[in-house]
N, C-alpha and C positions, 0 to 999 in steps of 0.2 A: 409272227415275231420269232426270231432266232437268236440264240446266244452266241452263234458263230460270228467271227469278225467278217466284215465285207472283204471282197477281193477286187483289187484294181488291176486290170490287164492292160499292158502297154505294148502296142505293136511296134514293128521296126520299119525299115525302108522297103519300098516296093509293095507294101501291103497296107490294109486299112483294118479297122476293128472287125470287119466281116471275116477276116481270117481266124478270129477267135470263136466263131459261131458254135462249133462243137463243144468247146471248153465252157462257154457261157451256159449252154444247156446242161452240161454235165455237172458243173459246180452249183447251178441253181437247184438241180435235183438233189444235191447233197445238203441243201439248206443254207447256202451262202447267198447273200446279196452280191451281185456281180456288176461291176461297172467296167466298161471298155470304151473310154473316150477316145475320139480320134485326135491326132495331132492338130494343132491350130491350123485352120483353113481347110482341113480335110473332113469336115463334118458331113459332106455330101456323099452321095452314093458313088461306088466304083466307076460306073459308066459315065457319070458327070465329070469325075476327076480325069478320066481318060480324054474327054473332049476338051477340057481346059485345065491343064495341070499347073498353070502359071500362078495359082493361088499359093503354091508351095515354094515359089522362087525365093531363094535366100534364107529359108528357114534353117535355123541352126540348133545345136545341142542345148545351149542354155535356154533359148526361148521355149523349147519343148519341155525341158525340166521344170522351168518356172510355171508353165501351164499346168503340168500335173501336180506340182506342189500346191497350187491354189485349190485344185479339186480335192486333194487328199486332206488338206487342212479343213475343208468344209464338212468332212465326215464326222459323225457323232463319236466314232472310236477309231483308233489307228487300224488301217486295213493291212491285209496281206497284199504285198506288191509283187506282181509277176510280170516280167518283161521278156520279150523275145528279140534277139539280135541287137539293133540299136536301142530297142526298148529295154534290153538287159543292161546296157550301159546306163540308161536313164535311171533304172531301178537302183543301181549302185550309187549314183549321185544323190538320189532322194534319201536313201538310207544314211548316207554320209551327212545329210542335212538334218538328221534326227527324226525322219518320218518313217512310218510303217511299224508294224509289230514284228514282222519278218519280211524278208525279200528273197525272191528267186529270179536269177538271171539265166535264161535259157539261150545257149549258144550266143553269148553276149559279145558285142563289138568291144574291142580292147580299150581299157582305160590308159591314161598316160603312164608311162613307165614300162609297159609291155613292149619289149624291143623286137621280139620275133614276129616276122610277117611272112608266112608261108606263101609259096608261089601260087597255090590254088586260091588263096585270098586275094592276091593281086589280080589274078585272072578274073575273079568274080567282080572285082571293083573296077576293072579296066574300062568298061563302057563309060564310066564317069571320070575317073582319074586321068584318062588319056588326053583330056582336053581341059586346060586350066580355066577356060571360060565357063565350064560346067559348075564352077563354084557358086555361081549365082543363078544357075538354071535348074530346071527339073528334067530329069532324064529317065527314059523308060528302058526296059530290057526287051530284047527280042525273045520269042518262045525258046529258041535254042540257048540263048544266054541264061534265061530263067531256069531251064532244065539243068544246066551245069551248076548254077549257083544254089538252087533251092531243092530240086527234086531229082537228083542224079541216080537214086535207087529205083525210080519208076520208069516205065516205058515212055517213049515220046508222046504217045497218045494220052496216057494218064497224066503226064505233065502238062500237056496242052489244055486239058480240062481244068486243071487247077489254075493255070495261067489265065484262062478266060474268066474264071470265077473271082480271082483275088488280085491279080496284078494291077498296079497303077504306077505311073512314073513317080520318081522319088527326087526330093531336093538333093543336089550334089554337095551342098555345104557341109553336112555332117561327115561325109566320107573324107573330104579334104581336112576337116578339123581332126579327125582320128589319124589320118595319114601323116600329118605334120605335128602331132601333139608333142612329141619328144624334142622338137626344135623350138618350142615356144615356152616361155616362162609361165604364162598364165593361160594354159590351154583349157578349153571348155570341157575336155574329157578328164580333168584332174579329179581324183578322189583321194581323200586322206586314208591311205591303207593302214595307218597306225591307229585310227579311231577305234578305241575300245569300248565306246559307249553306244555305238550303233546297234541296230537290231541284227539278229542272226541272218546270215546270207548263205544261200545255196547256189552254187554254180553248176550248170548242167551242160554237158558236151554231147555232140553226136559223133559217133565213131567214123562216119563216112561223110561228114559235113565238109564241103569244099570251101564255103565262105568263111566259116569260123571253125577251123579244124581243132581237134582235141588239144593239140600242142598249144594253141593260142589260149584256150580256156585254162589249161593247166598253168600256163605262165601267169595269167591273171590270179589264179588261186595262190600261187607262190608269192605274189606281191603282198598278200594279206597275212603271211605266215607269222609276223611279229605282233599282230593285233591280238588282244585278249578276247575280242568278240568272236562269237561262233562263226566259222566259215567252213562249209562243207563242199565236197565235189562229188559229182556222180556222172557216169558216162553210159550212154545207151549205144552199144556197139554198131547197130545197123541203121541208125537214124541219120537222115540227111538234114540239111538246114531247115527245111520246112517241117519242124517237129509239131506244128499246130494241126496238120492235117494229113501227114504221111501215114502209111500203115503203122499200126500200133501206137498211134498218138495217145490212146487211152492210158497206156503204161506210163508215159511221161506225165500226163495230167494227174494221174493217181499218185505217182511218186511225189509230185510237187505238193499236192494238197495234204497228203499224209505227213510229209516232212514238216510242212508249215503248221498243221494242227498240233503236231507233237511239241513243237517249240513254243507255240502259243500257250498250250496247257502247262508246259514247264515254267514259263514266265508267270502265268497266273498263280501257280503254286508258290513261286518265290515271292510274289507280291503279297500273298496271304501270310506267309511266314514272317515277312518283314513287318507286317502290321501287328503281329502278336507281341 
């Protein structure tokens, strides 16, 4: 039995919970209960999803957020929520819904209102966004495309090994939802950035990330500047998009959990003072 809050890990596009395997082991050893549920329909192994990715066709941001909300509400206590890429966007949506004790968004996909879209982000998303029909399809990346989008600091051989271990085709709908968010009144990627009652949020950027460059994460951070809720930003200069398994992933994982535990302890002290 541990007095530490559970941790819920949320993966992003082109990956499954397998991508968190190092983090799950690391956090478990630190005394946390760790949950890493797959997106709806993705509960099978990587190899099976590659053979038949149609189970993800049409899956969107709201369906994924609703799925994780159900899981989180079933927990005995509010968890630490940690999401990567589109999982980082989902994390922000869940915090806005009043869930979680703290949240961490690692290289998060942009929320509505972030206007800047760097060319490298467009190139990373081009395999999906280049064809409007992909909105309802599931689309994979080639090893070369994956290398550019996820593992650009690694050699082609190192990247191919990661690709073979973790890559799966991804539903195109979330990318179209993010790309058109600022054109829609009721976008699925909307977050109330003025919400001052949400849990503390940490935004993490990778300095050489092609898919979600630091400028994109900083733009998200700036969107929260008028909220009284805690919002922090941290950047790892040499980290590509695949912060879950690229060299020095441990530095990211440790920064995440130490920041989270610090704010959990601060909230616990505040709750104790309020009861006195």
